[in-house]
C-alpha positions, 0 to 999 in steps of 0.5 A: 127610107126613100120617099116620093113627094106628092105635095110641095114641102118646104124642108124636104122639096117639090112634088115628085121629088125622091128623098131620103128620110127617117122611117119614123118621120115617114110613117108617123108624119108624111104617110098619114098626111099624104105628103109622101109615098114609098118610092117603088115603081107603081107609086111613081105611075100614080104620081105621074097620073096625078101630075096629069090631073092636076095640069088639066085642073089647072089649065081649066082653072086659068081658062075660066079665070081669063074669061072672068077677067075679060067679063069684068073689065067691061063692068063698072059699079056705082057705090052711093055714099053719104057725104058731109060738108065739102063733099067728104065721105063719112067713112071709107068705100070698102072691099066688102061694098064693092063685092056687094055691088058686083053680086048685084051685077051677077058676079059672085067675087069675095071681098078678099080678092079686091085689092084697093091701094089707098082708102077711097074717102072722096067721090070720083071714079077709081079703077079697083084691082080684083085678083081673079087668079094667082097670075091674073088680075082684072080692073073694075071701074068704080064710081063713088057717088053722092047718096 
């Protein structure tokens, strides 16, 4: 049976590819999960319309990510920590702490999108990377100061 893929599928191909699969695989796996259509002219038109909608949505999210990135570049956050002898931090500054500091500034950033190369275990100024979009990364200046 010839089918048109609606989604990228590692074993078969990419969106829009017309592939030949067994009838049972198509009926029992691909169609219920909405991974593929039956290959005919009307479904080709539906797929083209879906591609246009996805392209519009991606363009809009990319524009929003660019705006957020430019705003985040101007922001700096201060993280107060308790220190012991020789200005050593108890523990380390975590992505959750940075996320909470950004939330106080009015930016809702998920802590999983914040990337710290090395653990922050000393007082100072650090540039922390935030993955705003798959292609866009912003850098936020983080001040780690004595509590």
